[in-house]
C-alpha positions as CSV (number, residue, x, y, z in Angstrom):
1,X,85.1,-143.7,-88.7
2,X,86.8,-140.5,-87.6
3,X,88.7,-140.5,-84.3
4,X,88.2,-138.1,-81.6
5,X,91.6,-136.5,-81.8
6,X,90.7,-135.5,-85.5
7,X,87.5,-134.2,-84.5
8,X,89.0,-132.1,-81.6
9,X,91.8,-130.8,-83.9
10,X,89.2,-129.9,-86.5
11,X,87.1,-127.9,-84.0
12,X,90.2,-126.1,-82.7
13,X,91.3,-125.2,-86.1
14,X,87.8,-123.9,-87.0
15,X,87.8,-121.8,-83.6
16,X,91.2,-120.5,-84.4
17,X,90.4,-119.7,-88.1
18,X,87.0,-118.1,-87.1
19,X,87.7,-116.2,-84.0
20,X,91.4,-115.7,-83.5
21,X,93.3,-115.5,-86.8
22,X,90.8,-113.1,-88.3
23,X,91.6,-110.6,-85.8
24,X,95.1,-109.0,-85.7
25,X,95.3,-108.4,-81.9
26,X,94.2,-111.9,-81.1
27,X,96.6,-113.4,-83.6
28,X,99.6,-111.4,-82.0
29,X,98.4,-112.7,-78.5
30,X,98.6,-116.3,-79.9
31,X,102.1,-115.7,-81.4
32,X,103.3,-114.3,-78.1
33,X,102.0,-117.3,-76.1
34,X,103.5,-119.8,-78.6
35,X,106.9,-118.1,-78.4
36,X,106.7,-118.1,-74.6
37,X,105.9,-121.9,-74.7
38,X,108.8,-123.0,-77.0
39,X,111.3,-120.5,-75.8
40,X,112.9,-122.8,-73.4
41,X,113.7,-125.0,-76.2
42,X,115.9,-122.2,-77.9
43,X,117.1,-120.3,-74.8
44,X,117.6,-122.3,-71.7
45,X,119.7,-120.0,-69.8
46,X,118.5,-120.0,-65.9
47,X,118.6,-116.2,-65.7
48,X,116.5,-115.8,-68.9
49,X,113.9,-118.3,-67.5
50,X,114.0,-116.7,-64.1
51,X,113.3,-113.2,-65.6
52,X,110.3,-114.5,-67.8
53,X,108.9,-116.3,-64.7
54,X,109.0,-113.1,-62.7
55,X,107.6,-111.2,-65.8
56,X,104.6,-113.6,-66.0
57,X,103.8,-113.2,-62.3
58,X,103.8,-109.6,-62.7
59,X,101.7,-109.8,-65.8
60,X,99.0,-111.3,-63.8
61,X,99.2,-108.8,-61.2
62,X,99.0,-105.9,-64.0
63,X,95.9,-107.6,-65.5
64,X,94.3,-107.7,-62.1
65,X,94.9,-104.1,-61.6
66,X,93.3,-103.5,-65.0
67,X,90.2,-105.4,-64.1
68,X,89.5,-103.1,-61.1
69,X,90.9,-99.7,-62.3
70,X,90.8,-99.9,-66.1
71,X,87.1,-101.3,-66.2
72,X,85.4,-99.8,-63.5
73,X,87.5,-96.6,-62.9
74,X,88.2,-97.4,-59.1
75,X,91.9,-96.4,-59.6
76,X,94.0,-98.0,-56.9
77,X,97.3,-96.8,-55.8
78,X,97.6,-99.6,-53.2
79,X,97.2,-102.8,-55.4
80,X,100.4,-104.2,-53.7
81,X,98.2,-104.8,-50.7
82,X,96.6,-107.8,-52.3
83,X,100.0,-109.0,-53.6
84,X,101.6,-108.7,-50.2
85,X,98.7,-110.3,-48.2
86,X,98.6,-113.3,-50.2
87,X,102.4,-113.7,-50.3
88,X,102.9,-113.5,-46.6
89,X,99.7,-115.7,-46.0
90,X,101.5,-118.4,-48.3
91,X,104.8,-117.9,-46.6
92,X,103.3,-118.3,-43.0
93,X,101.4,-121.4,-44.0
94,X,104.3,-123.0,-45.6
95,X,106.7,-122.2,-42.8
96,X,104.6,-122.8,-39.8
97,X,102.0,-125.5,-40.8
98,X,104.0,-127.1,-43.7
99,X,101.4,-126.6,-46.5
100,X,102.7,-127.6,-49.8
101,X,103.0,-124.6,-52.3
102,X,99.9,-125.8,-54.4
103,X,97.9,-125.8,-51.0
104,X,98.7,-122.4,-50.3
105,X,97.5,-120.9,-53.7
106,X,93.8,-121.1,-52.8
107,X,94.1,-119.8,-49.2
108,X,96.5,-116.9,-50.3
109,X,93.8,-116.0,-52.9
110,X,91.0,-116.1,-50.3
111,X,93.0,-113.8,-48.1
112,X,93.4,-111.3,-50.9
113,X,89.8,-111.4,-51.6
114,X,89.1,-110.6,-47.9
115,X,91.7,-107.7,-48.3
116,X,89.9,-106.5,-51.4
117,X,86.5,-106.4,-49.4
118,X,88.4,-104.7,-46.5
119,X,89.5,-102.0,-48.9
120,X,86.1,-101.9,-50.9
121,X,83.7,-101.5,-48.2
122,X,85.0,-98.4,-46.5
123,X,86.0,-96.8,-49.9
124,X,82.6,-97.3,-51.4
125,X,81.6,-93.6,-50.9
126,X,84.9,-92.3,-52.3
127,X,85.6,-91.3,-55.9
128,X,88.5,-90.1,-57.9
129,X,91.6,-88.9,-56.2
130,X,90.0,-89.5,-52.9
131,X,89.6,-93.1,-53.6
132,X,93.0,-93.5,-54.9
133,X,94.8,-92.0,-52.0
134,X,92.5,-94.0,-49.7
135,X,93.7,-97.2,-51.1
136,X,97.3,-96.1,-51.0
137,X,97.0,-96.0,-47.2
138,X,96.1,-99.8,-46.8
139,X,99.5,-101.4,-47.8
140,X,101.3,-98.8,-45.8
141,X,99.4,-99.7,-42.9
142,X,100.2,-103.5,-43.4
143,X,103.7,-102.7,-43.9
144,X,103.9,-101.0,-40.5
145,X,102.3,-104.1,-39.0
146,X,104.8,-106.3,-40.7
147,X,107.7,-104.2,-39.4
148,X,106.0,-104.1,-35.7
149,X,106.1,-107.9,-35.4
150,X,109.3,-109.1,-36.7
151,X,109.0,-112.4,-34.5
152,X,106.2,-113.3,-37.0
153,X,106.9,-111.8,-40.2
154,X,110.6,-111.4,-40.2
155,X,110.5,-107.5,-39.9
156,X,112.6,-105.7,-42.5
157,X,114.6,-108.9,-43.4
158,X,111.6,-110.7,-44.4
159,X,111.0,-114.6,-44.4
160,X,113.2,-117.0,-46.4
161,X,113.4,-120.7,-46.9
162,X,110.0,-121.3,-48.3
163,X,109.3,-124.4,-50.4
164,X,109.7,-123.7,-54.1
165,X,107.1,-124.4,-56.8
166,X,109.7,-126.9,-58.2
167,X,113.5,-127.5,-57.8
168,X,113.7,-127.3,-61.5
169,X,113.5,-124.0,-63.2
170,X,112.3,-125.4,-66.4
171,X,109.5,-127.0,-64.6
172,X,108.6,-123.9,-62.6
173,X,108.6,-121.9,-66.0
174,X,106.1,-124.4,-67.4
175,X,103.9,-124.1,-64.2
176,X,104.0,-120.3,-64.3
177,X,103.7,-119.5,-67.9
178,X,100.5,-121.5,-68.6
179,X,99.0,-120.2,-65.4
180,X,99.4,-116.6,-66.6
181,X,97.8,-117.5,-70.0
182,X,94.8,-119.2,-68.4
183,X,94.4,-116.5,-65.7
184,X,94.6,-113.8,-68.4
185,X,92.1,-115.6,-70.4
186,X,89.5,-115.8,-67.5
187,X,90.1,-112.1,-66.7
188,X,89.4,-111.2,-70.4
189,X,86.3,-113.5,-70.5
190,X,85.0,-111.6,-67.4
191,X,85.7,-108.2,-69.0
192,X,83.9,-109.3,-72.2
193,X,81.0,-110.6,-70.3
194,X,77.7,-108.9,-69.0
195,X,79.7,-108.3,-65.8
196,X,82.4,-106.5,-67.9
197,X,79.7,-104.3,-69.6
198,X,78.4,-103.2,-66.3
199,X,82.0,-102.6,-64.9
200,X,82.4,-100.2,-68.2
201,X,79.1,-98.5,-67.3
202,X,80.2,-97.6,-63.8
203,X,83.5,-96.3,-65.1
204,X,81.6,-94.0,-67.7
205,X,78.8,-92.8,-65.6
206,X,78.2,-94.3,-62.2
207,X,74.9,-92.1,-61.7
208,X,73.5,-93.2,-64.9
209,X,74.3,-96.8,-64.1
210,X,72.7,-96.6,-60.8
211,X,69.5,-95.0,-62.2
212,X,69.1,-97.7,-64.9
213,X,68.7,-100.2,-61.8
214,X,72.3,-101.4,-61.5
215,X,73.5,-102.2,-57.9
216,X,76.6,-100.3,-58.5
217,X,77.7,-101.0,-54.7
218,X,77.6,-104.7,-55.2
219,X,79.5,-104.4,-58.6
220,X,82.4,-102.4,-57.2
221,X,82.7,-104.9,-54.4
222,X,82.8,-107.7,-57.0
223,X,85.5,-105.7,-58.8
224,X,87.6,-105.3,-55.8
225,X,87.2,-109.0,-54.8
226,X,87.9,-110.3,-58.3
227,X,91.0,-108.1,-58.6
228,X,92.2,-109.2,-55.2
229,X,91.7,-113.0,-56.2
230,X,93.8,-112.8,-59.3
231,X,96.5,-110.5,-57.6
232,X,96.5,-113.0,-54.7
233,X,97.4,-115.8,-57.1
234,X,100.3,-113.7,-58.5
235,X,101.4,-113.0,-54.8
236,X,101.4,-116.7,-53.8
237,X,103.4,-117.7,-57.0
238,X,105.8,-114.9,-56.1
239,X,106.3,-116.2,-52.7
240,X,107.2,-119.8,-53.8
241,X,109.6,-118.5,-56.7
242,X,111.6,-115.8,-54.6
243,X,114.0,-116.8,-52.1
244,X,112.7,-114.2,-49.7
245,X,109.6,-112.4,-49.0
246,X,109.8,-109.0,-47.4
247,X,108.1,-105.7,-46.8
248,X,109.0,-104.7,-50.4
249,X,106.1,-106.6,-51.6
250,X,103.8,-103.9,-50.0
251,X,106.0,-101.1,-51.0
252,X,104.9,-97.9,-53.0
253,X,107.2,-98.9,-55.7
254,X,105.3,-102.2,-56.6
255,X,102.0,-100.4,-56.7
256,X,103.1,-97.8,-59.0
257,X,105.1,-100.2,-61.2
258,X,101.8,-102.1,-61.8
259,X,100.1,-98.8,-63.0
260,X,103.1,-97.9,-65.1
261,X,102.9,-101.4,-66.7
262,X,99.2,-101.2,-67.2
263,X,99.2,-97.6,-68.7
264,X,102.2,-98.5,-71.0
265,X,100.4,-101.6,-72.3
266,X,96.9,-100.0,-72.6
267,X,94.3,-100.0,-69.8
268,X,90.9,-101.6,-70.2
269,X,92.2,-104.5,-72.4
270,X,93.5,-107.0,-69.9
271,X,96.1,-108.1,-72.5
272,X,97.7,-104.6,-72.8
273,X,98.9,-104.5,-69.0
274,X,100.2,-108.1,-69.4
275,X,102.1,-107.1,-72.4
276,X,103.4,-104.1,-70.8
277,X,104.6,-106.1,-67.9
278,X,106.3,-108.7,-69.9
279,X,108.0,-106.1,-72.1
280,X,109.1,-103.5,-69.5
281,X,110.2,-105.9,-66.8
282,X,112.3,-108.1,-69.3
283,X,113.8,-105.1,-70.8
284,X,114.6,-103.9,-67.5
285,X,116.1,-107.1,-65.8
286,X,117.4,-108.9,-68.9
287,X,118.4,-106.7,-71.9
288,X,119.6,-103.6,-69.9
289,X,121.1,-105.2,-66.9
290,X,122.4,-108.7,-68.1
291,X,123.3,-108.0,-71.7
292,X,124.0,-104.4,-71.9
293,X,125.2,-103.8,-68.4
294,X,123.4,-100.6,-68.1
295,X,123.7,-98.8,-64.6
296,X,120.6,-98.8,-62.3
297,X,120.3,-95.1,-62.5
298,X,120.5,-94.9,-66.3
299,X,118.3,-97.9,-66.7
300,X,115.5,-96.1,-64.8
301,X,116.1,-93.0,-67.0
302,X,115.8,-95.0,-70.2
303,X,112.7,-96.7,-69.0
304,X,111.2,-93.4,-68.0
305,X,112.0,-91.9,-71.3
306,X,110.4,-94.9,-73.1
307,X,107.1,-94.8,-71.1
308,X,107.0,-90.9,-71.8
309,X,107.5,-91.3,-75.5
310,X,104.8,-94.0,-75.8
311,X,102.4,-91.9,-73.9
312,X,103.1,-88.8,-75.8
313,X,102.4,-90.6,-79.3
314,X,100.2,-93.4,-78.1
315,X,98.1,-91.8,-75.0
316,X,95.8,-94.9,-74.7
317,X,98.9,-97.3,-74.6
318,X,101.0,-99.3,-77.0
319,X,98.5,-102.2,-77.6
320,X,95.5,-100.0,-77.9
321,X,97.3,-97.9,-80.6
322,X,98.3,-101.1,-82.5
323,X,94.7,-102.3,-82.3
324,X,93.4,-99.1,-83.5
325,X,95.8,-99.2,-86.7
326,X,95.0,-102.7,-87.5
327,X,91.3,-103.2,-86.5
328,X,87.9,-101.6,-87.4
329,X,84.8,-101.7,-85.1
330,X,81.6,-102.6,-87.0
331,X,79.1,-99.7,-86.4
332,X,76.1,-102.2,-86.5
333,X,77.2,-105.3,-84.5
334,X,80.3,-103.8,-82.8
335,X,82.5,-106.7,-83.7
336,X,86.1,-106.4,-84.5
337,X,87.3,-106.6,-88.2
338,X,90.6,-106.3,-89.9
339,X,91.2,-102.7,-90.9
340,X,91.6,-103.6,-94.7
341,X,88.1,-105.0,-94.8
342,X,85.4,-103.0,-96.6
343,X,82.3,-104.9,-94.9
344,X,81.9,-106.5,-91.6
345,X,82.8,-110.2,-91.5
346,X,79.5,-111.1,-89.7
347,X,76.8,-108.6,-90.5
348,X,78.3,-107.3,-93.9
349,X,77.6,-103.7,-92.8
350,X,79.9,-101.0,-94.4
351,X,82.9,-100.2,-92.5
352,X,84.0,-97.3,-94.5
């Protein structure tokens, strides 16, 4: 009689062979995930683990921006609002009520969803540049509120002394990294579902989507809410990893960093912005600062030149360029295939 572990192992192998290993982009994602999971066994330096933890949190934030702006075309310049609202909510609940870090995660995420609705409702009639600059105003307003009530929010100095996710950095690493992978998978499944297709339709032509019977208002609010939910989880994780949470979480720098990571990695992919955040943040904080000792001004210049080069030769982003070079889309069933194949792996249509 075959045991259950053997049956499950066989099914996992069949799934990997039939749905993951057959597509280069998914294979690369699997390799990156495995490397991140086994990395502490090779490199256990606290600084390296800390940088990777922060990069993973920002990867969730970048993917949440992509879910809103990349898929629906509702480009947000104020995505730090969700991040900051959830971070401050988690900190205040932990400091004033004594809630454990795990208990602040759903509450902080809900607070970010409410913030998403607060942005979405008044901005529904705006499009393009007007929408982007309208979203930019909200984190600035909240930052002003934070500075106005220092007795509650700590003002410009922020709030410190929160409970950590764990006293061990290794344990924190293995709490954050799998969370990033799971949340990234959930966001990718959403984008690959019927809802994701409707998001695409709204981005390409909202008028046509509305004329076909789609309630675009409801789906745009859904996009704002889902984006806020995942960005809120990232903000709560950030609050319980960093020693201090201050107005910088609502700053313009944070909002525009997210956009840079997403555009660098490739928008409307979910995994592209996550890869961009992991790569650029790690390069900035680990390679340039720790190992090469590059001055801050030179570091910013190098990163700016790197992003410009990528966008010059790969306008759709790094991962999208790599995907286009290694994969073909079947003209009949629209499934991905390895670029070397002559016929589709499913419907056997000609790929040349």
